C-alpha positions as CSV (number, residue, x, y, z in Angstrom):
1,M,172.2,-36.6,128.5
2,I,172.1,-37.3,124.8
3,S,169.8,-39.7,123.1
4,G,168.1,-40.2,119.7
5,G,170.7,-38.3,117.7
6,T,169.8,-34.9,119.2
7,V,170.3,-33.1,122.5
8,S,167.6,-34.3,124.9
9,F,169.1,-33.1,128.2
10,D,167.7,-35.9,130.3
11,Q,170.4,-34.9,132.8
12,P,170.6,-31.1,132.4
13,V,172.8,-30.6,135.4
14,A,175.6,-32.2,133.4
15,L,175.5,-29.2,131.0
16,V,176.1,-26.9,133.9
17,L,178.9,-29.1,135.3
18,L,180.6,-29.2,131.9
19,A,180.3,-25.4,131.4
20,C,181.7,-24.7,134.8
21,G,184.6,-27.1,134.2
22,L,185.3,-25.5,130.8
23,D,185.2,-22.1,132.4
24,Q,187.8,-23.1,135.0
25,L,189.9,-24.9,132.5
26,L,190.1,-22.3,129.7
27,G,188.6,-19.0,131.1
28,D,188.0,-16.5,128.3
29,P,190.5,-17.4,125.5
30,R,191.8,-14.2,123.8
31,W,192.1,-15.9,120.5
32,C,188.4,-16.2,119.9
33,L,185.5,-13.8,119.8
34,H,183.6,-13.5,123.0
35,P,179.8,-12.7,123.3
36,V,180.7,-9.8,125.6
37,Q,182.8,-8.3,122.9
38,V,179.8,-8.4,120.5
39,M,177.6,-6.8,123.2
40,G,180.2,-4.1,123.7
41,W,180.3,-3.4,120.0
42,F,176.5,-2.9,119.9
43,I,176.6,-0.8,123.0
44,E,179.1,1.6,121.5
45,R,177.1,1.9,118.2
46,L,173.8,2.4,120.0
47,R,175.4,4.9,122.4
48,Q,176.6,7.0,119.4
49,L,173.1,7.0,117.9
50,A,171.5,7.9,121.3
51,E,173.8,10.8,122.0
52,R,173.4,12.1,118.5
53,W,169.6,12.3,119.0
54,A,169.5,13.2,122.7
55,G,172.3,15.7,123.0
56,D,172.5,16.9,126.6
57,V,168.8,16.7,127.3
58,P,168.3,14.5,130.4
59,W,164.9,13.1,129.6
60,K,166.0,12.2,126.1
61,L,169.1,10.5,127.4
62,R,167.1,8.5,130.0
63,L,164.7,7.4,127.3
64,S,167.6,6.5,125.0
65,G,169.2,4.5,127.8
66,L,166.0,2.6,128.4
67,L,165.6,1.8,124.8
68,L,169.3,0.8,124.5
69,C,168.9,-1.5,127.5
70,L,165.8,-3.1,126.1
71,L,167.3,-3.7,122.7
72,L,170.5,-5.2,124.1
73,V,169.0,-7.4,126.8
74,T,166.2,-8.8,124.7
75,G,168.5,-9.2,121.7
76,S,171.0,-11.1,123.8
77,A,168.2,-13.3,125.3
78,G,166.9,-13.9,121.8
79,A,170.3,-14.9,120.6
80,G,170.5,-17.4,123.4
81,V,167.1,-18.8,122.4
82,V,168.3,-19.2,118.8
83,V,171.3,-21.2,120.0
84,E,169.2,-23.3,122.3
85,R,166.7,-24.2,119.6
86,W,169.5,-25.0,117.2
87,A,171.3,-27.2,119.7
88,E,168.0,-29.0,120.5
89,G,167.6,-30.1,116.9
90,S,171.2,-30.7,116.0
91,P,173.2,-33.9,116.2
92,A,174.0,-34.6,119.8
93,P,177.8,-34.2,119.9
94,L,177.7,-30.9,117.9
95,G,174.7,-29.3,119.6
96,G,175.7,-30.3,123.1
97,T,179.3,-29.1,122.6
98,V,178.1,-25.7,121.3
99,L,175.7,-25.2,124.1
100,V,178.3,-26.1,126.8
101,V,180.8,-23.6,125.2
102,A,178.1,-20.9,125.0
103,L,177.1,-21.4,128.7
104,A,180.8,-21.3,129.7
105,S,181.1,-18.0,127.9
106,A,178.7,-16.5,130.4
107,L,180.9,-17.5,133.4
108,A,184.1,-15.7,134.3
109,G,185.3,-17.6,137.4
110,G,188.4,-19.1,135.7
111,S,189.5,-15.8,134.2
112,L,189.0,-13.9,137.5
113,D,191.1,-16.4,139.4
114,R,193.9,-16.3,136.8
115,A,193.8,-12.5,136.7
116,V,194.0,-12.0,140.4
117,R,196.7,-14.6,140.9
118,G,198.6,-12.9,138.1
119,V,198.7,-9.7,140.1
120,L,199.9,-11.5,143.2
121,R,202.6,-13.4,141.2
122,A,203.9,-10.1,139.8
123,L,204.7,-8.8,143.3
124,P,207.1,-7.6,144.6
125,D,207.5,-6.0,141.1
126,E,205.0,-3.2,141.8
127,E,205.1,-1.8,138.3
128,E,204.2,-5.1,136.7
129,A,201.6,-5.8,139.3
130,R,200.0,-2.4,138.7
131,G,199.9,-3.1,135.0
132,R,198.1,-6.4,135.5
133,L,195.8,-4.8,138.1
134,A,194.8,-2.1,135.7
135,L,193.2,-4.7,133.4
136,I,190.7,-5.8,136.1
137,V,189.8,-2.8,138.2
138,G,188.2,0.6,137.5
139,R,190.3,2.6,139.9
140,E,193.5,4.5,139.1
141,V,196.5,2.3,139.8
142,E,199.4,4.7,139.1
143,G,201.6,5.0,142.2
144,L,199.8,2.4,144.2
145,P,202.1,0.7,146.8
146,E,202.1,-3.0,147.4
147,A,199.5,-2.9,150.2
148,E,197.0,-1.0,148.1
149,I,197.6,-3.3,145.1
150,V,196.8,-6.3,147.2
151,R,193.7,-4.6,148.6
152,A,192.5,-3.7,145.1
153,A,193.0,-7.3,144.0
154,A,191.1,-8.6,147.0
155,E,188.2,-6.2,146.5
156,T,187.8,-7.1,142.8
157,A,188.1,-10.8,143.7
158,A,185.1,-10.4,146.1
159,E,182.9,-8.2,144.0
160,N,183.5,-10.0,140.7
161,A,183.0,-13.4,142.2
162,V,179.3,-12.4,142.3
163,D,179.2,-10.3,139.1
164,G,181.3,-12.7,137.0
165,L,180.5,-16.1,138.4
166,F,177.7,-16.6,140.8
167,A,175.2,-14.2,139.4
168,P,175.4,-15.7,135.8
169,L,175.5,-19.2,137.3
170,F,172.3,-18.3,139.3
171,W,170.5,-17.3,136.1
172,I,171.7,-20.4,134.3
173,L,170.2,-22.5,137.1
174,V,167.0,-20.5,137.0
175,G,166.7,-21.2,133.3
176,M,167.6,-24.8,133.9
177,A,164.8,-25.1,136.5
178,G,162.3,-23.5,134.1
179,T,163.1,-26.0,131.4
180,L,163.1,-28.9,133.8
181,W,159.6,-27.9,135.0
182,S,158.3,-27.3,131.5
183,G,159.7,-30.6,130.4
184,S,158.0,-32.5,133.2
185,T,154.6,-30.8,132.7
186,A,154.4,-30.4,129.0
187,P,151.8,-32.5,127.2
188,G,153.4,-35.4,125.5
189,S,156.7,-35.2,127.4
190,T,158.3,-38.6,127.2
191,A,161.2,-38.1,129.7
192,P,160.8,-36.8,133.2
193,G,162.8,-33.7,133.5
194,S,163.7,-33.5,129.8
195,M,164.6,-30.0,128.7
196,A,161.7,-28.9,126.5
197,L,163.4,-25.7,125.5
198,S,160.5,-24.6,123.3
199,W,158.4,-24.1,126.5
200,A,160.6,-21.7,128.3
201,L,163.5,-19.3,128.2
202,G,166.4,-21.6,128.7
203,P,169.6,-21.2,130.7
204,L,171.6,-19.7,127.9
205,A,169.0,-17.1,127.1
206,L,168.9,-15.9,130.8
207,A,172.7,-16.1,131.1
208,W,173.3,-13.9,128.1
209,A,170.5,-11.5,129.1
210,F,172.3,-11.1,132.5
211,K,175.7,-10.6,130.8
212,A,174.1,-7.9,128.6
213,S,172.9,-6.0,131.6
214,S,176.2,-6.4,133.4
215,T,178.1,-5.2,130.3
216,L,175.8,-2.2,130.0
217,D,176.5,-1.3,133.6
218,S,180.3,-1.7,133.2
219,M,180.3,0.5,130.1
220,L,177.7,3.1,130.8
221,G,176.9,2.9,134.5
222,Y,178.9,6.0,135.6
223,R,177.6,9.1,137.4
224,R,179.3,11.6,135.2
225,G,178.5,13.6,132.1
226,R,175.7,12.2,129.8
227,L,176.1,8.8,131.4
228,R,174.5,10.1,134.5
229,W,171.2,9.7,132.6
230,L,172.1,7.4,129.7
231,G,173.4,4.6,131.9
232,T,170.6,4.7,134.5
233,A,168.4,1.9,133.0
234,G,171.3,-0.5,132.5
235,A,172.7,0.1,136.0
236,R,169.3,-0.3,137.7
237,L,168.6,-3.6,135.8
238,D,172.0,-4.9,136.7
239,D,171.4,-4.1,140.3
240,G,168.1,-5.9,140.3
241,L,169.4,-9.0,138.5
242,T,172.4,-9.2,140.9
243,W,170.5,-8.5,144.1
244,L,169.4,-12.1,145.0
245,P,172.6,-13.8,143.8
246,A,174.7,-11.5,145.9
247,R,172.7,-12.4,149.0
248,L,172.7,-16.1,148.3
249,V,176.5,-15.8,148.1
250,A,176.6,-14.0,151.5
251,L,174.3,-16.7,152.9
252,T,176.2,-19.7,151.6
253,L,179.8,-18.5,151.7
254,P,180.2,-19.1,155.4
255,L,179.3,-22.8,154.8
256,V,182.7,-23.3,153.1
257,G,184.6,-21.3,155.7
258,R,186.2,-22.1,159.0
259,Q,183.0,-21.8,161.0
260,P,180.1,-23.0,158.9
261,W,177.8,-23.1,162.0
262,R,178.0,-19.3,162.2
263,F,176.5,-18.9,158.7
264,W,173.4,-17.0,159.8
265,S,175.2,-14.5,162.0
266,A,177.9,-14.0,159.2
267,F,175.1,-13.4,156.7
268,R,173.4,-10.8,158.9
269,L,176.8,-9.1,159.4
270,A,177.4,-9.0,155.7
271,L,174.0,-7.4,155.1
272,R,174.6,-4.8,157.9
273,E,178.1,-3.8,156.9
274,G,177.3,-3.9,153.1
275,A,174.4,-1.5,153.5
276,A,176.8,1.4,153.8
277,D,178.1,0.9,150.3
278,P,176.5,3.0,147.5
279,S,176.1,-0.3,145.5
280,P,173.3,-2.5,146.8
281,N,175.4,-5.6,145.9
282,A,179.1,-4.9,145.9
283,G,179.2,-4.0,149.5
284,V,177.3,-7.1,150.5
285,S,179.7,-9.4,148.6
286,Q,182.8,-7.6,149.9
287,A,181.5,-7.7,153.5
288,A,180.8,-11.5,153.2
289,Y,184.3,-12.3,151.9
290,A,185.9,-10.0,154.5
291,E,184.2,-11.8,157.3
292,V,184.7,-15.4,156.1
293,A,188.3,-14.8,155.0
294,G,189.1,-12.8,158.1
295,V,190.4,-9.7,156.3
296,R,189.7,-6.0,156.3
297,L,188.6,-4.3,153.1
298,G,187.6,-0.8,152.1
299,G,189.2,2.6,152.2
300,R,190.0,5.5,149.9
301,N,190.3,4.8,146.1
302,R,191.2,7.1,143.3
303,Y,189.2,7.1,140.1
304,A,189.3,9.1,136.9
305,D,186.8,11.6,138.3
306,G,188.4,11.9,141.8
307,W,188.7,10.2,145.1
308,R,186.0,8.0,146.6
309,W,185.7,6.4,150.0
310,K,184.6,2.8,150.2
311,P,183.1,1.8,153.6
312,V,185.4,-0.4,155.6
313,V,184.2,-4.0,156.1
314,G,185.8,-6.6,158.4
315,A,187.1,-3.8,160.6
316,D,187.9,-6.3,163.4
317,H,190.3,-8.2,161.1
318,P,193.8,-7.4,159.9
319,A,194.3,-5.6,156.6
320,V,194.2,-8.1,153.7
321,D,197.6,-9.5,152.6
322,R,198.5,-11.9,149.8
323,H,197.6,-14.9,151.8
324,G,194.2,-13.3,152.5
325,V,193.5,-12.9,148.8
326,E,194.4,-16.5,148.2
327,R,192.0,-17.6,150.9
328,M,189.3,-15.6,149.1
329,L,190.0,-17.3,145.8
330,R,189.9,-20.7,147.5
331,L,186.5,-19.8,149.1
332,T,185.1,-18.9,145.6
333,T,186.2,-22.3,144.3
334,R,184.7,-24.2,147.2
335,L,181.5,-22.2,147.0
336,E,181.1,-23.0,143.3
337,I,181.5,-26.7,144.1
338,L,178.9,-26.4,146.9
339,W,176.4,-24.8,144.6
340,L,176.8,-27.5,142.0
341,V,176.6,-30.3,144.5
342,G,173.4,-28.7,145.9
343,V,171.9,-28.5,142.5
344,M,172.7,-32.2,141.8
345,V,171.1,-33.1,145.1
346,M,168.0,-31.1,144.4
347,V,167.6,-32.5,140.8
348,A,168.1,-36.1,142.1
349,A,165.5,-35.5,144.9
350,G,163.0,-34.0,142.4
351,N,163.5,-37.0,140.0
352,A,163.0,-39.4,142.9
353,L,159.7,-37.7,144.0
354,R,158.3,-37.8,140.4
355,R,158.9,-41.5,140.3
């Protein structure tokens, strides 16, 4: 992977493996600054400027939201390009390490697993469990009984497996594929499959661009007040960037379940049941996990602006319990391994064909 004193990335899949391993090992340490925190700071400042100019005028808010989205996403992608270029020309141990850490920062699989398990471990102390749950869900948690605490943990485990892990991993792999292709076709390329980062947006640039859109959606993507117009662009972009990863998860999740031969029927069921959800992606991911884990999800949830009904998925299964949540978390781990093994196989096959 490293040669000639700088990062050459002859085996780029190793970077993804190391980043995924680091994410599972450390998660998002609270003692260091995270890129999402930087993105959040910029969003708040830009939002203040936008609202000061736009006031309550819908078209001005929509335009401001679009400009805010473009600035944040392109700026995040540009920051990723800068880090990639720097790593490409830096001494191998330093450049490679920084790039792996930066890639890991775009993944939230380890943090999600720890957070959900933390809620389960707090039970039967409902007060402590609600306090931990409030850190990872958007719904109101006050007064939730144990069954509803477990359901909320299960639903965030399913939805955020896509948002926090598989969608950014997908865009990392897209960036990796682009750099592999450009390295193998660039004039003067000396190593088949070498990552010629100067020829394409690399994995970090795409990963941070996705995280920017996801952070925009989580902070501004609400249908109330000025955000009804200001958050539209970020929410639509996040929906678009997550659309394909969510469906790839629904397609491949059954392969790590109890009946992998039923993957196609399970995929179609997830699409059918998920279509009732207002979100084009959350419903699909929750329906896929409900079917493969054999649990029922959905129901009435209370948010700051009132009650909302989430469509029931997995209606033929029993209501989710603590064991069901743990099955869902194990499915996520298995699916991540399956994706990484699949990538290694495809890269090895591509290298063999080029020879």
